[in-house]
N, C-alpha and C positions, 0 to 999 in steps of 0.2 A: 923960200919955199915957207909954207906954212905946217906948223905941227899940229899935230894932235895929242889932245892931252887926252886921259885917261881920265874923266870923271870920276868923282869919289865912289863908294862902294855901290854897284848894281843888287839890285835885289830882283830875285827870279817869279816871274809868274804865277800867281796860284793859277793849280790845275781848277777847268770847270767842270766840276760833279753835276750839271742840268740835268741831262740829260742821261745819267745812271742809273734813274732810276728807271728809264721807260725802259731801258735794256736788260735793267735785271728782271721786269714784271713780265718782258717780251722771253725772257729762258725761261720762267715762274709757266706763262702757261705756253709755251715750248714742249716741256717736260711732263705740266699735265696731259697735255695732247693726247704725248706718244705713249704715256706708261700706263700698263694692264693694271685693274688691280684683283690680286687671287682674293677668289669669292668663297675657296675652301680650304682649311688647316687639315694636309691629310694628318691624320691620326694612324695609317697601315702602311706596313712597307709596299711599293709598289715595283719591280721590275719587269716590264712591259716581255712579252717575248716579241721573239724576231717571225717577222712575215717578208715573203718576197713581192705578193701583190698588194701593195699597199695603195690606198686611195685617200686624199683628204678630204674632208667635210666642206658640201659647199657653207651651209649658216651655221655655225658655232650657236650662235643664240637658241635654235630651236633644238637642243642638245640638251640630254638629261645624263648627270654620268654618278653609278653605282661604282662606290669604289670595295674590290674584293682584295685581303692579302691580311697579313702579319701586323697585329697591332705593336705601335713604335715602342711603347710600355713595357718592357719586361715582367711587371706588375698584371697585364691582363690576359697573360699568357700569351700561348706558341700557337694559339688552333686558329684559322683564318677566319675573320671576319666581317662584318658588312657596316661598311659607312656609307650613308646616305647622309648627305649635305656635311655637318659639322658632327653629325652626332653616328654613335653605334648603332644600329641597329640591328633587327631580327626578320628570320624570312616572311615572316606575319604583316614587317611591317610596311612593305614595297611596294603594296597595293594603293594605303593611303599616300605612299609621296608620289605616286603616279598622277593620281588624285588632286594632289597638290600642286603638280607641278601642270596639271591642262589646267588648272584655275587660275596660273598665275599668267596665263599665254591668252594672246586676242586666240576671239570665235575663229580667224580665218589660218590664223598657224595649229589650231590642233591637232588639227589632220597630219600636222609631217615633223612634228615632234620625235626626234630620235632617240632613243636610253645605248647610252654607253658604256658598256661593262669592260673600268679599267681593273685587269685582273694579274695579280702575281702569277709568275711563269710557277712560281709552285706548290699555286692553290691547287687544292685537289677536286677534281670536278663535278661530285656530287654537291657542292656548295654553292656551284654556277648553274647548274641542272635545277637545282632547288629555287634559285634565282630567276630561271629561266621560263618556270614554271606559274611563279608568282605573276611577270610580268604577262604572260598570256591571259590567267586567269583576269588579269586588269583591263585586259584591251589594249596593253603596248605594244606592238608586234614588228615595228620597227629598231630592231638592235642589229647595237654596231658592236665589235669586239677591238677595243683601244690596243694599238701593238707599235713597236717598233721598226724601221727599215732593217732586211739586214745587213751586218756589217758595222748598225751604227755604235757606237760605245755609249755606255750610259752612265752614270754617276760609280 
C-alpha cells in the first residue's frame, strides 16, 4: 500500500477581487435610483390633522407645497408662519411663488398644477384663509389639504 505524505506547508489561495468593483457600483446605482432627495428643509413644525376620506395625489411632480405652522426655532416666535420652498414668506409673496412655479413647468402641465397646503393642526384658520385668498388672486384654483389617515400615528 502506498502512503500519502503530507506535502510541506500549503498556502491558501487568495480571494479573487476582480468583480468586487462591479458589485459595489451595482449597489451604488441601486441606492441612487431608489433614494428620494428631500427638496425642502422644513423650518416649521407640522402635525397634519387627521381625515377619514383620504386620496393620494396622482402626479406629485405637479404639486407645489405651501407649509404653515410654528417655527422650529424658538427665537422666531410662536405665531404660525408661512414657508415657501426653503424660506419664510408673507401672504403677499404667494402670488410671485405661484408665478415662479408655473414658469418652471412645461406649458402643457401648467393647467394641472395643484397647490397643496401642509398646515399644522394647531394653526388658526385666519392664516389659511388669507393664503387661500392670495391663491385665488394668483389664479391657483386647484388646492389640496395634506392630511394623515385617521388612526395613523406621527412622530
